[in-house]
C-alpha positions as a LaTeX table, in Angstrom:
\begin{tabular}{lrrr}
\hline
Residue & $x$ (\AA) & $y$ (\AA) & $z$ (\AA) \\
\hline
Met1 & $-8.49$ & $-23.16$ & $-0.81$ \\
Ser2 & $-6.65$ & $-21.42$ & 2.04 \\
Ile3 & $-7.59$ & $-22.07$ & 5.66 \\
Asp4 & $-9.80$ & $-19.43$ & 7.22 \\
Asn5 & $-8.04$ & $-17.13$ & 9.68 \\
Gln6 & $-10.80$ & $-17.88$ & 12.19 \\
Ile7 & $-9.41$ & $-21.43$ & 12.56 \\
Gln8 & $-7.10$ & $-21.53$ & 15.57 \\
Val9 & $-6.01$ & $-25.18$ & 15.53 \\
Val10 & $-5.42$ & $-27.60$ & 12.66 \\
Leu11 & $-5.61$ & $-31.11$ & 14.17 \\
Ile12 & $-4.16$ & $-33.98$ & 12.12 \\
Asp13 & $-4.51$ & $-37.63$ & 13.11 \\
Asp14 & $-5.34$ & $-40.67$ & 11.00 \\
Asp15 & $-7.19$ & $-42.33$ & 13.94 \\
Pro16 & $-10.80$ & $-41.07$ & 13.59 \\
His17 & $-11.73$ & $-41.88$ & 17.21 \\
Leu18 & $-8.78$ & $-40.05$ & 18.73 \\
Arg19 & $-9.24$ & $-37.19$ & 16.25 \\
Gln20 & $-12.88$ & $-36.80$ & 17.29 \\
Ala21 & $-12.05$ & $-36.90$ & 21.01 \\
Leu22 & $-9.28$ & $-34.29$ & 20.70 \\
Cys23 & $-11.46$ & $-32.11$ & 18.53 \\
Gln24 & $-14.22$ & $-32.17$ & 21.18 \\
Thr25 & $-11.71$ & $-31.23$ & 23.89 \\
Leu26 & $-10.51$ & $-28.21$ & 21.93 \\
Asp27 & $-14.02$ & $-27.24$ & 20.86 \\
Leu28 & $-15.34$ & $-27.30$ & 24.44 \\
Ala29 & $-12.48$ & $-24.96$ & 25.39 \\
Gly30 & $-13.78$ & $-22.41$ & 22.87 \\
Leu31 & $-11.15$ & $-23.04$ & 20.22 \\
Lys32 & $-12.06$ & $-23.26$ & 16.52 \\
Val33 & $-10.63$ & $-26.50$ & 15.12 \\
Leu34 & $-10.14$ & $-27.93$ & 11.64 \\
Pro35 & $-9.75$ & $-31.75$ & 11.93 \\
Leu36 & $-7.86$ & $-33.54$ & 9.13 \\
Gly37 & $-7.11$ & $-37.22$ & 8.56 \\
Glu38 & $-3.87$ & $-36.64$ & 6.63 \\
Ala39 & $-1.10$ & $-34.06$ & 6.38 \\
Ser40 & $-0.53$ & $-33.86$ & 2.63 \\
Gly41 & $-1.49$ & $-30.56$ & 1.03 \\
Leu42 & $-1.69$ & $-28.63$ & 4.30 \\
Thr43 & 1.28 & $-26.32$ & 3.66 \\
Ala44 & $-0.26$ & $-24.96$ & 0.46 \\
Arg45 & $-3.40$ & $-23.98$ & 2.41 \\
Leu46 & $-1.60$ & $-21.99$ & 5.11 \\
Thr47 & $-0.46$ & $-18.39$ & 4.63 \\
Arg48 & 2.42 & $-16.82$ & 6.53 \\
Asp49 & $-0.01$ & $-14.63$ & 8.46 \\
Trp50 & $-2.30$ & $-17.49$ & 9.54 \\
Pro51 & $-2.76$ & $-16.93$ & 13.31 \\
Gly52 & $-3.15$ & $-20.56$ & 14.41 \\
Val53 & $-1.12$ & $-23.64$ & 15.43 \\
Val54 & $-0.82$ & $-27.18$ & 14.08 \\
Val55 & $-1.26$ & $-30.31$ & 16.22 \\
Ser56 & $-0.22$ & $-33.51$ & 14.45 \\
Asp57 & 0.44 & $-37.15$ & 15.20 \\
Ile58 & 3.94 & $-38.30$ & 14.25 \\
Arg59 & 3.20 & $-41.73$ & 12.83 \\
Met60 & 0.72 & $-41.50$ & 9.94 \\
Pro61 & 0.51 & $-43.08$ & 6.47 \\
Gly62 & 1.71 & $-40.87$ & 3.66 \\
Met63 & 3.33 & $-37.74$ & 5.06 \\
Asp64 & 4.27 & $-38.27$ & 8.73 \\
Gly65 & 4.56 & $-35.62$ & 11.42 \\
Leu66 & 8.30 & $-35.05$ & 10.99 \\
Glu67 & 7.94 & $-34.54$ & 7.24 \\
Leu68 & 5.05 & $-32.14$ & 7.87 \\
Leu69 & 7.13 & $-30.19$ & 10.40 \\
Ala70 & 9.98 & $-29.78$ & 7.90 \\
Glu71 & 7.60 & $-28.67$ & 5.13 \\
Leu72 & 5.69 & $-26.20$ & 7.32 \\
His73 & 8.88 & $-24.66$ & 8.68 \\
Gly74 & 10.25 & $-24.37$ & 5.18 \\
Gln75 & 7.41 & $-21.91$ & 4.57 \\
Asp76 & 7.24 & $-20.31$ & 8.02 \\
Pro77 & 9.87 & $-21.26$ & 10.64 \\
Asp78 & 7.87 & $-19.47$ & 13.34 \\
Leu79 & 4.69 & $-21.55$ & 12.99 \\
Pro80 & 4.13 & $-23.57$ & 16.23 \\
Val81 & 3.78 & $-27.30$ & 15.53 \\
Leu82 & 2.81 & $-29.63$ & 18.40 \\
Leu83 & 3.49 & $-33.35$ & 17.86 \\
Ile84 & 1.67 & $-36.32$ & 19.41 \\
Thr85 & 3.75 & $-39.45$ & 20.05 \\
Gly86 & 3.26 & $-43.00$ & 21.17 \\
His87 & 5.13 & $-44.33$ & 24.21 \\
Gly88 & 7.92 & $-45.80$ & 22.12 \\
Asp89 & 8.36 & $-42.66$ & 20.02 \\
Val90 & 9.89 & $-40.41$ & 22.68 \\
Pro91 & 13.40 & $-40.46$ & 21.11 \\
Leu92 & 11.74 & $-39.51$ & 17.82 \\
Ala93 & 9.92 & $-36.67$ & 19.55 \\
Val94 & 13.17 & $-35.39$ & 21.04 \\
Gln95 & 14.58 & $-35.35$ & 17.52 \\
Ala96 & 11.52 & $-33.37$ & 16.43 \\
Met97 & 12.06 & $-30.81$ & 19.20 \\
Arg98 & 15.59 & $-30.31$ & 17.99 \\
Ala99 & 14.18 & $-29.83$ & 14.49 \\
Gly100 & 11.95 & $-27.00$ & 15.73 \\
Ala101 & 8.73 & $-28.56$ & 17.04 \\
Tyr102 & 7.06 & $-26.35$ & 19.66 \\
Asp103 & 6.10 & $-29.21$ & 21.99 \\
Phe104 & 5.27 & $-32.93$ & 22.04 \\
Leu105 & 2.66 & $-34.87$ & 23.95 \\
Glu106 & 3.14 & $-38.55$ & 24.80 \\
Lys107 & 0.06 & $-40.77$ & 24.63 \\
Pro108 & $-1.94$ & $-41.09$ & 26.75 \\
Phe109 & $-2.06$ & $-37.46$ & 27.85 \\
Ala110 & $-4.54$ & $-35.43$ & 29.88 \\
Ser111 & $-6.87$ & $-32.97$ & 28.16 \\
Asp112 & $-5.48$ & $-30.15$ & 30.30 \\
Ala113 & $-1.96$ & $-30.86$ & 29.02 \\
Leu114 & $-3.16$ & $-30.47$ & 25.41 \\
Leu115 & $-5.09$ & $-27.28$ & 26.16 \\
Asp116 & $-2.21$ & $-25.73$ & 28.09 \\
Ser117 & 0.26 & $-26.41$ & 25.28 \\
Val118 & $-2.10$ & $-25.15$ & 22.56 \\
Arg119 & $-2.91$ & $-21.93$ & 24.44 \\
Arg120 & 0.76 & $-21.17$ & 25.04 \\
Ala121 & 1.50 & $-21.82$ & 21.37 \\
Leu122 & $-1.34$ & $-19.51$ & 20.29 \\
Ala123 & $-0.04$ & $-16.74$ & 22.56 \\
Leu124 & 3.43 & $-17.13$ & 21.04 \\
Arg125 & 1.95 & $-17.07$ & 17.53 \\
Arg126 & 0.11 & $-13.81$ & 18.26 \\
Leu127 & 3.30 & $-12.24$ & 19.57 \\
Val128 & 5.29 & $-13.33$ & 16.49 \\
Leu129 & 2.66 & $-11.98$ & 14.08 \\
Asp130 & 2.37 & $-8.69$ & 15.99 \\
Asn131 & 6.15 & $-8.21$ & 15.81 \\
Arg132 & 6.15 & $-9.04$ & 12.11 \\
Ser133 & 3.36 & $-6.56$ & 11.51 \\
Leu134 & 5.20 & $-3.80$ & 13.37 \\
Arg135 & 8.44 & $-4.44$ & 11.47 \\
Leu136 & 6.60 & $-4.51$ & 8.16 \\
Ala137 & 4.73 & $-1.29$ & 8.96 \\
Leu138 & 7.98 & 0.45 & 9.89 \\
Ser139 & 9.67 & $-0.77$ & 6.71 \\
Asp140 & 6.71 & 0.27 & 4.55 \\
Arg141 & 6.53 & 3.74 & 6.07 \\
Gln142 & 10.23 & 4.21 & 5.44 \\
Gln143 & 9.64 & 3.15 & 1.83 \\
Leu144 & 6.95 & 5.83 & 1.52 \\
Ser145 & 9.69 & 8.44 & 1.28 \\
Thr146 & 11.04 & 6.70 & $-1.83$ \\
Arg147 & 7.59 & 6.41 & $-3.42$ \\
Leu148 & 6.42 & 9.89 & $-2.47$ \\
Val149 & 9.60 & 11.92 & $-2.73$ \\
Gly150 & 9.82 & 15.29 & $-1.01$ \\
His151 & 10.71 & 17.11 & 2.20 \\
Ser152 & 8.13 & 19.90 & 1.98 \\
Pro153 & 5.68 & 20.17 & 4.90 \\
Gln154 & 2.86 & 19.21 & 2.52 \\
Met155 & 4.52 & 15.91 & 1.61 \\
Leu156 & 5.51 & 15.12 & 5.19 \\
Arg157 & 1.88 & 15.61 & 6.16 \\
Leu158 & 0.64 & 13.47 & 3.23 \\
Arg159 & 2.92 & 10.58 & 4.21 \\
Glu160 & 1.68 & 10.81 & 7.81 \\
Gln161 & $-1.94$ & 10.69 & 6.64 \\
Ile162 & $-1.29$ & 7.70 & 4.38 \\
Gly163 & 0.39 & 5.82 & 7.23 \\
Ala164 & $-2.55$ & 6.53 & 9.55 \\
Leu165 & $-5.31$ & 5.71 & 7.03 \\
Ala166 & $-3.63$ & 2.58 & 5.66 \\
Ala167 & $-4.05$ & 0.84 & 9.00 \\
Thr168 & $-7.83$ & 1.38 & 8.98 \\
Lys169 & $-10.65$ & $-0.24$ & 6.98 \\
Ala170 & $-12.05$ & 3.11 & 5.84 \\
Asp171 & $-12.72$ & 3.83 & 2.19 \\
Val172 & $-10.68$ & 6.81 & 0.98 \\
Leu173 & $-11.34$ & 9.68 & $-1.43$ \\
Ile174 & $-8.16$ & 11.04 & $-3.04$ \\
Leu175 & $-8.30$ & 14.61 & $-4.31$ \\
Gly176 & $-5.66$ & 15.78 & $-6.74$ \\
Glu177 & $-4.95$ & 17.40 & $-10.07$ \\
Thr178 & $-4.07$ & 15.44 & $-13.19$ \\
Gly179 & $-0.57$ & 13.97 & $-12.90$ \\
Ala180 & $-0.29$ & 14.58 & $-9.14$ \\
Gly181 & 0.19 & 10.87 & $-8.35$ \\
Lys182 & $-3.24$ & 9.64 & $-7.26$ \\
Glu183 & $-2.60$ & 6.02 & $-8.23$ \\
Val184 & 0.78 & 6.07 & $-6.47$ \\
Val185 & $-0.98$ & 7.16 & $-3.27$ \\
Ala186 & $-3.72$ & 4.56 & $-3.73$ \\
Arg187 & $-1.20$ & 1.75 & $-4.17$ \\
Ala188 & 0.73 & 2.95 & $-1.10$ \\
Leu189 & $-2.50$ & 2.78 & 0.94 \\
His190 & $-3.01$ & $-0.79$ & $-0.25$ \\
Asp191 & 0.58 & $-1.93$ & 0.30 \\
Leu192 & 0.66 & $-0.56$ & 3.85 \\
Ser193 & $-2.67$ & $-2.15$ & 4.78 \\
Ser194 & $-3.60$ & $-5.61$ & 6.03 \\
Arg195 & $-4.92$ & $-6.24$ & 2.50 \\
Arg196 & $-1.45$ & $-6.12$ & 0.94 \\
Ser197 & $-1.58$ & $-9.83$ & 0.05 \\
Gly198 & $-4.90$ & $-9.35$ & $-1.78$ \\
Pro199 & $-5.42$ & $-7.90$ & $-5.27$ \\
Phe200 & $-4.99$ & $-4.23$ & $-6.13$ \\
Val201 & $-7.29$ & $-3.43$ & $-9.05$ \\
Ala202 & $-7.06$ & $-0.01$ & $-10.71$ \\
Ile203 & $-9.67$ & 1.24 & $-13.16$ \\
Asn204 & $-10.20$ & 4.64 & $-14.78$ \\
Ala205 & $-13.93$ & 5.33 & $-14.96$ \\
Gly206 & $-13.31$ & 8.16 & $-17.40$ \\
Ala207 & $-11.74$ & 5.76 & $-19.91$ \\
Leu208 & $-14.75$ & 3.41 & $-20.01$ \\
Ala209 & $-17.43$ & 3.77 & $-22.64$ \\
Glu210 & $-20.90$ & 4.34 & $-21.16$ \\
Ser211 & $-22.14$ & 1.13 & $-22.84$ \\
Val212 & $-19.67$ & $-1.13$ & $-20.99$ \\
Val213 & $-19.05$ & 0.61 & $-17.68$ \\
Glu214 & $-21.66$ & $-1.35$ & $-15.67$ \\
Ser215 & $-20.54$ & $-4.71$ & $-17.09$ \\
Glu216 & $-16.90$ & $-3.81$ & $-16.47$ \\
Leu217 & $-17.50$ & $-2.79$ & $-12.87$ \\
Phe218 & $-20.27$ & $-5.14$ & $-11.73$ \\
Gly219 & $-19.96$ & $-8.08$ & $-14.16$ \\
His220 & $-22.76$ & $-9.83$ & $-16.04$ \\
Glu221 & $-24.45$ & $-13.17$ & $-16.49$ \\
Pro222 & $-24.92$ & $-14.94$ & $-19.86$ \\
Gly223 & $-27.77$ & $-13.36$ & $-21.80$ \\
Ala224 & $-27.80$ & $-10.18$ & $-19.71$ \\
Phe225 & $-27.68$ & $-8.17$ & $-22.94$ \\
Thr226 & $-27.02$ & $-8.71$ & $-26.63$ \\
Gly227 & $-23.58$ & $-10.26$ & $-27.03$ \\
Ala228 & $-23.26$ & $-11.42$ & $-23.41$ \\
Gln229 & $-22.55$ & $-15.08$ & $-24.19$ \\
Lys230 & $-20.82$ & $-16.06$ & $-20.97$ \\
Arg231 & $-20.43$ & $-14.90$ & $-17.39$ \\
Arg232 & $-18.07$ & $-12.00$ & $-16.73$ \\
Ile233 & $-16.60$ & $-11.22$ & $-13.31$ \\
Gly234 & $-16.64$ & $-7.46$ & $-12.71$ \\
Lys235 & $-13.79$ & $-5.41$ & $-11.27$ \\
Phe236 & $-15.43$ & $-5.07$ & $-7.85$ \\
Glu237 & $-15.82$ & $-8.84$ & $-7.51$ \\
Phe238 & $-12.33$ & $-9.44$ & $-8.93$ \\
Ala239 & $-10.88$ & $-7.17$ & $-6.22$ \\
Asn240 & $-12.56$ & $-9.17$ & $-3.43$ \\
Gly241 & $-10.20$ & $-9.50$ & $-0.48$ \\
Gly242 & $-8.15$ & $-6.52$ & $-1.64$ \\
Thr243 & $-8.47$ & $-2.94$ & $-2.85$ \\
Leu244 & $-10.21$ & $-1.37$ & $-5.84$ \\
Phe245 & $-8.91$ & 2.01 & $-7.03$ \\
Leu246 & $-11.54$ & 3.91 & $-9.02$ \\
Asp247 & $-10.06$ & 6.99 & $-10.71$ \\
Glu248 & $-12.01$ & 9.88 & $-12.28$ \\
Ile249 & $-15.10$ & 8.94 & $-10.30$ \\
Glu250 & $-16.70$ & 12.24 & $-11.33$ \\
Ser251 & $-17.18$ & 10.86 & $-14.86$ \\
Met252 & $-19.58$ & 8.09 & $-13.73$ \\
Ser253 & $-23.22$ & 8.43 & $-14.77$ \\
Leu254 & $-25.86$ & 9.02 & $-12.09$ \\
Asp255 & $-27.27$ & 5.50 & $-12.66$ \\
Val256 & $-23.88$ & 3.91 & $-11.99$ \\
Gln257 & $-23.42$ & 6.17 & $-8.97$ \\
Val258 & $-26.61$ & 4.69 & $-7.46$ \\
Lys259 & $-25.17$ & 1.18 & $-7.76$ \\
Leu260 & $-21.85$ & 2.28 & $-6.32$ \\
Leu261 & $-23.60$ & 3.85 & $-3.34$ \\
Arg262 & $-25.43$ & 0.59 & $-2.65$ \\
Leu263 & $-22.17$ & $-1.36$ & $-2.89$ \\
Leu264 & $-20.43$ & 0.99 & $-0.46$ \\
Gln265 & $-23.29$ & 0.73 & 2.04 \\
Glu266 & $-24.08$ & $-2.99$ & 1.84 \\
Arg267 & $-20.79$ & $-4.49$ & 0.61 \\
Val268 & $-22.57$ & $-6.68$ & $-1.94$ \\
Val269 & $-22.53$ & $-6.75$ & $-5.74$ \\
Glu270 & $-25.11$ & $-8.10$ & $-8.17$ \\
Arg271 & $-24.03$ & $-8.98$ & $-11.70$ \\
Leu272 & $-26.08$ & $-7.61$ & $-14.59$ \\
Gly273 & $-28.77$ & $-10.12$ & $-15.46$ \\
Gly274 & $-28.30$ & $-11.96$ & $-12.17$ \\
Asn275 & $-30.37$ & $-12.17$ & $-9.00$ \\
Gln276 & $-27.69$ & $-13.31$ & $-6.56$ \\
Leu277 & $-26.09$ & $-10.90$ & $-4.11$ \\
Ile278 & $-22.37$ & $-11.58$ & $-3.78$ \\
Ala279 & $-20.78$ & $-10.49$ & $-0.49$ \\
Leu280 & $-17.60$ & $-8.45$ & $-0.85$ \\
Asp281 & $-14.65$ & $-7.91$ & 1.46 \\
Ile282 & $-13.21$ & $-4.93$ & $-0.33$ \\
Arg283 & $-11.76$ & $-1.47$ & 0.23 \\
Ile284 & $-12.72$ & 1.27 & $-2.21$ \\
Ile285 & $-10.29$ & 4.07 & $-2.96$ \\
Ala286 & $-11.89$ & 6.67 & $-5.23$ \\
Ala287 & $-10.08$ & 9.59 & $-6.85$ \\
Thr288 & $-11.14$ & 12.78 & $-8.54$ \\
Lys289 & $-9.63$ & 15.94 & $-9.98$ \\
Glu290 & $-12.92$ & 17.86 & $-9.56$ \\
Asp291 & $-14.68$ & 19.51 & $-6.64$ \\
Leu292 & $-17.35$ & 16.85 & $-6.00$ \\
Arg293 & $-19.29$ & 19.12 & $-3.64$ \\
Gln294 & $-19.66$ & 21.65 & $-6.43$ \\
Ala295 & $-20.57$ & 18.87 & $-8.87$ \\
Ala296 & $-23.25$ & 17.68 & $-6.41$ \\
Asp297 & $-24.65$ & 21.22 & $-6.10$ \\
Gln298 & $-24.87$ & 21.33 & $-9.90$ \\
Gly299 & $-26.68$ & 17.98 & $-10.06$ \\
Arg300 & $-23.80$ & 16.19 & $-11.83$ \\
Phe301 & $-22.87$ & 14.04 & $-8.84$ \\
Arg302 & $-25.09$ & 12.44 & $-6.20$ \\
Ala303 & $-24.85$ & 14.30 & $-2.89$ \\
Asp304 & $-25.41$ & 11.11 & $-0.85$ \\
Leu305 & $-22.53$ & 9.40 & $-2.65$ \\
Tyr306 & $-20.32$ & 12.44 & $-2.10$ \\
Tyr307 & $-20.96$ & 12.39 & 1.65 \\
Arg308 & $-20.43$ & 8.61 & 1.76 \\
Leu309 & $-17.05$ & 8.95 & 0.03 \\
Asn310 & $-15.90$ & 12.08 & 1.83 \\
Val311 & $-15.42$ & 10.39 & 5.23 \\
Ala312 & $-11.66$ & 10.03 & 4.73 \\
Pro313 & $-10.49$ & 12.56 & 2.12 \\
Leu314 & $-6.80$ & 12.71 & 1.20 \\
Arg315 & $-5.55$ & 15.74 & $-0.75$ \\
Ile316 & $-2.39$ & 15.49 & $-2.86$ \\
Pro317 & $-0.74$ & 18.93 & $-3.11$ \\
Pro318 & 0.05 & 20.08 & $-6.66$ \\
Leu319 & 3.74 & 20.35 & $-7.45$ \\
Arg320 & 3.61 & 24.15 & $-7.61$ \\
Glu321 & 2.81 & 24.20 & $-3.86$ \\
Arg322 & 5.73 & 21.98 & $-2.90$ \\
Gly323 & 8.60 & 24.41 & $-3.40$ \\
Glu324 & 12.01 & 22.76 & $-3.47$ \\
Asp325 & 10.49 & 19.29 & $-3.84$ \\
Ala326 & 10.55 & 19.91 & $-7.59$ \\
Leu327 & 14.37 & 19.83 & $-7.59$ \\
Met328 & 14.54 & 16.67 & $-5.52$ \\
Leu329 & 11.95 & 14.92 & $-7.69$ \\
Phe330 & 13.60 & 16.04 & $-10.91$ \\
Gln331 & 17.00 & 14.72 & $-9.87$ \\
His332 & 15.40 & 11.49 & $-8.60$ \\
Phe333 & 13.64 & 10.80 & $-11.92$ \\
Ala334 & 16.66 & 11.90 & $-13.96$ \\
Asp335 & 18.94 & 9.53 & $-12.03$ \\
Glu336 & 16.43 & 6.69 & $-12.49$ \\
Ala337 & 16.26 & 7.34 & $-16.24$ \\
Ser338 & 20.05 & 7.58 & $-16.57$ \\
Ser339 & 20.44 & 4.23 & $-14.81$ \\
Arg340 & 17.73 & 2.64 & $-16.93$ \\
His341 & 19.31 & 3.81 & $-20.19$ \\
Gly342 & 22.89 & 3.12 & $-19.08$ \\
Leu343 & 23.85 & 6.78 & $-19.38$ \\
Pro344 & 26.08 & 8.92 & $-17.12$ \\
Leu345 & 24.32 & 10.98 & $-14.45$ \\
His346 & 23.86 & 14.69 & $-15.17$ \\
Glu347 & 23.96 & 17.35 & $-12.46$ \\
Leu348 & 21.57 & 20.29 & $-12.70$ \\
Gln349 & 23.23 & 23.66 & $-13.25$ \\
Pro350 & 22.20 & 26.71 & $-11.15$ \\
Gly351 & 20.26 & 28.29 & $-14.01$ \\
Gln352 & 18.41 & 25.05 & $-14.64$ \\
Arg353 & 17.52 & 24.73 & $-10.96$ \\
Ala354 & 16.18 & 28.27 & $-10.97$ \\
Leu355 & 14.00 & 27.53 & $-13.99$ \\
Leu356 & 12.61 & 24.38 & $-12.40$ \\
Leu357 & 11.73 & 26.29 & $-9.25$ \\
Arg358 & 9.95 & 29.04 & $-11.22$ \\
His359 & 7.92 & 26.67 & $-13.38$ \\
Ser360 & 4.31 & 26.14 & $-12.24$ \\
Trp361 & 4.10 & 22.51 & $-13.46$ \\
Pro362 & 0.53 & 22.38 & $-14.81$ \\
Gly363 & 1.04 & 18.66 & $-15.50$ \\
Asn364 & 2.39 & 18.09 & $-11.98$ \\
Val365 & 4.68 & 15.12 & $-11.27$ \\
Arg366 & 3.88 & 13.46 & $-14.59$ \\
Glu367 & 5.11 & 16.52 & $-16.49$ \\
Leu368 & 8.22 & 16.74 & $-14.32$ \\
Gln369 & 9.01 & 13.06 & $-14.83$ \\
Asn370 & 8.82 & 13.48 & $-18.61$ \\
Ala371 & 11.10 & 16.52 & $-18.42$ \\
Ala372 & 13.59 & 14.59 & $-16.27$ \\
Glu373 & 13.60 & 11.73 & $-18.79$ \\
Arg374 & 14.49 & 14.14 & $-21.61$ \\
Phe375 & 17.19 & 15.72 & $-19.45$ \\
Ala376 & 18.73 & 12.29 & $-18.76$ \\
Leu377 & 18.77 & 11.58 & $-22.50$ \\
Gly378 & 20.69 & 14.80 & $-23.11$ \\
Leu379 & 17.84 & 16.46 & $-25.03$ \\
Glu380 & 16.88 & 20.13 & $-24.78$ \\
Leu381 & 14.02 & 20.37 & $-22.34$ \\
Ala382 & 11.35 & 22.90 & $-23.26$ \\
Leu383 & 8.85 & 23.35 & $-20.45$ \\
Asp384 & 5.25 & 23.89 & $-21.46$ \\
Ser385 & 4.29 & 27.55 & $-21.81$ \\
Thr386 & 0.78 & 28.60 & $-20.76$ \\
Pro387 & $-0.81$ & 31.99 & $-19.94$ \\
Asp388 & $-0.65$ & 31.08 & $-16.24$ \\
Asn389 & 2.86 & 29.73 & $-16.51$ \\
Pro390 & 5.33 & 32.48 & $-17.40$ \\
Ala391 & 8.28 & 30.42 & $-16.17$ \\
Ser392 & 8.80 & 28.27 & $-19.21$ \\
Gly393 & 11.36 & 27.60 & $-21.89$ \\
Ala394 & 14.39 & 25.37 & $-22.33$ \\
Leu395 & 16.27 & 24.19 & $-19.28$ \\
Thr396 & 19.42 & 25.69 & $-20.71$ \\
Ser397 & 18.00 & 29.22 & $-20.54$ \\
Thr398 & 18.54 & 31.74 & $-17.73$ \\
Pro399 & 16.30 & 34.38 & $-16.08$ \\
Gly400 & 16.09 & 37.99 & $-17.28$ \\
Gly401 & 18.10 & 40.84 & $-15.69$ \\
Leu402 & 21.24 & 40.57 & $-13.57$ \\
Ser403 & 19.43 & 41.21 & $-10.28$ \\
Glu404 & 16.87 & 38.52 & $-11.03$ \\
Gln405 & 19.59 & 36.10 & $-12.06$ \\
Val406 & 21.46 & 36.67 & $-8.79$ \\
Glu407 & 18.26 & 36.12 & $-6.75$ \\
Gln408 & 17.37 & 32.96 & $-8.64$ \\
Phe409 & 20.94 & 31.68 & $-8.43$ \\
Glu410 & 20.96 & 32.16 & $-4.66$ \\
Lys411 & 17.58 & 30.46 & $-4.28$ \\
Ser412 & 18.62 & 27.54 & $-6.47$ \\
Leu413 & 21.82 & 26.98 & $-4.46$ \\
Ile414 & 19.94 & 26.94 & $-1.16$ \\
Ala415 & 17.18 & 24.73 & $-2.58$ \\
Ala416 & 19.75 & 22.31 & $-3.98$ \\
Glu417 & 21.47 & 22.07 & $-0.59$ \\
Leu418 & 18.08 & 21.43 & 1.04 \\
Thr419 & 17.78 & 18.25 & $-1.03$ \\
Arg420 & 20.83 & 16.85 & 0.75 \\
Pro421 & 20.61 & 15.32 & 4.26 \\
His422 & 21.25 & 17.78 & 7.11 \\
Ser423 & 20.56 & 17.03 & 10.76 \\
Ser424 & 20.29 & 20.67 & 11.84 \\
Met425 & 20.11 & 24.26 & 10.64 \\
Arg426 & 23.70 & 24.64 & 11.83 \\
Ser427 & 25.01 & 21.99 & 9.42 \\
Leu428 & 22.99 & 23.49 & 6.56 \\
Ala429 & 24.42 & 26.96 & 7.26 \\
Glu430 & 27.95 & 25.57 & 7.41 \\
Ala431 & 27.50 & 23.80 & 4.08 \\
Leu432 & 26.36 & 27.07 & 2.47 \\
Gly433 & 29.03 & 29.13 & 4.25 \\
Val434 & 26.62 & 31.65 & 5.85 \\
Pro435 & 25.64 & 32.50 & 9.44 \\
Arg436 & 22.47 & 30.85 & 10.72 \\
Lys437 & 20.69 & 34.21 & 11.13 \\
Thr438 & 21.45 & 35.06 & 7.50 \\
Leu439 & 20.24 & 31.63 & 6.41 \\
His440 & 16.97 & 32.08 & 8.34 \\
Asp441 & 16.39 & 35.39 & 6.53 \\
Lys442 & 17.16 & 33.95 & 3.11 \\
Leu443 & 14.91 & 30.93 & 3.62 \\
Arg444 & 12.09 & 33.28 & 4.58 \\
Lys445 & 12.76 & 35.57 & 1.62 \\
His446 & 12.75 & 32.74 & $-0.92$ \\
Gly447 & 9.82 & 30.84 & 0.63 \\
Leu448 & 11.95 & 27.77 & 1.37 \\
Asn449 & 11.60 & 25.41 & 4.34 \\
Phe450 & 14.03 & 23.32 & 6.33 \\
Ala451 & 12.00 & 20.33 & 7.56 \\
Asn452 & 14.64 & 18.93 & 9.99 \\
Gln453 & 15.06 & 22.07 & 12.02 \\
Ser454 & 15.53 & 21.22 & 15.70 \\
Ala455 & 14.76 & 23.27 & 18.80 \\
Asp456 & 18.37 & 24.14 & 19.53 \\
Asp457 & 18.68 & 25.80 & 16.14 \\
Glu458 & 16.36 & 28.62 & 17.07 \\
\hline
\end{tabular}
C-alpha cells in the first residue's frame, strides 16, 4: 500500500523510545508523521510525486540508513533524506552527504534543529514538485498538437480548452459526431491531469446490453441476481483514483441515469445486492453525439442529469468545419501507415488534395484515417458518396470543368503550403511566389486561415 500524500514525514528508527519522542516533536509542530521501526519496503510505498521527506537513523538492523538513501535516490534523486547519527558516526554522515543526503543530525540534538531541517526540506520538496509539474504540463500541452493534429482556429481553441480543463477536478461532457475523436480528447484530459498515474477506464454505454449495464458499471455482490456467483467490481469502482470515460451516454436507460446522477453528486457507489456505500475519488468524462437538451425535452434523458453534466462542455468540431486540417491529418495518418507497413511515403497530388478538401467527411477523423491507410497501401481510395456529400469518388479523380479545376488546384496548393511551418504571412507568400495582398485575397476567397499571422503582416 502506498503512503498517503497527507503524510509529510516518514520517521525511521529502531529505538522505540527515541522514535516516540521524535514523533511527538514533529506532531506538536503540526506535521503529519508516519513512524516506522525499519527501512525495508519503504521505497515501494513511495511514489515520485509524494510531497514529504524521510528522516532515518543510520545504524539499524537490516537495511541501514545509507542503504535506504541509495535505494530511495535510485527511484527519486530529488527526495530529501535526513539522517540521524551517533557521535562516532560523523565521518559516516559526511559520506552520506556526499552521496546525496539532504542533512544529518548528530545525537543528541535539539528539537528545534530537527524541526528547522525538516521544514526546509519540505519547502525544497514543494519547489521540486512544482517545477516538475510545470515541465510536465508544458511537455503534455506540446504533445497535444501531435494527438489532436490541426492548425485551424477550431482546433487551436479545442487544445486551449483541454489544457485549461485538464488542470481542474471538474467532470466534463464531450460533444461530438461519430468518429470525431471523443476518446482521444478524453484520454488527453486524463493524461494532462493530476490523475495521470491513476487508471483510465473507457466504456461505451451503447455497446452494453440492458441486462448487464448496471452490473458492468456499478458491480454486484454474490447472489445479487441469478448467475451472480461471486463479487464483481464495477467500472466506476475500478476507475477509483483515476478517470472514467463513458461514451454514448444518451443510450443509458432512465433508471441507470438516476444512479449515475447520485454517483456524480455524492461520489459514492453501491454494488448491486450490497448495502455498503463505497467512496470514490474519480473524474467522470461523458460523451455524446446527440443534443442532450433536446433529448431531455423529449423525456429520453433526465434534465437534472443533463444540467449536472453540462457544467464543463467540450465540443469537438466535425472535420468538415476544419478546412485545411483535413490535408494535414490525411498526410499524418498516411505517413504513420507507411512507416508501420514499411512502405515508401506517398505525396498527395494537387487533384487529390482538392478532392480531400471538397469532401464533407461524414465519418469524420475515423473515415479520413481509413482513407489514409488505403492511400498508404497504394489502393484506390473511393470516398463515401451520400446525398449530402457530392464531393466523393476515387482520390485519383479530378474536378469537373477547367475553371473549377484551376480554382481547386490553386486552393489545394495554398492549403498544402499552410500545412508546412511558416512564422509569418510574408514567408508564406514568398513560398507561394505571390504578393502578400494577393495571398490575403486568395485566403479569403477560398475560406482558408493562416493561424500564425503576426501583427506586422497586416
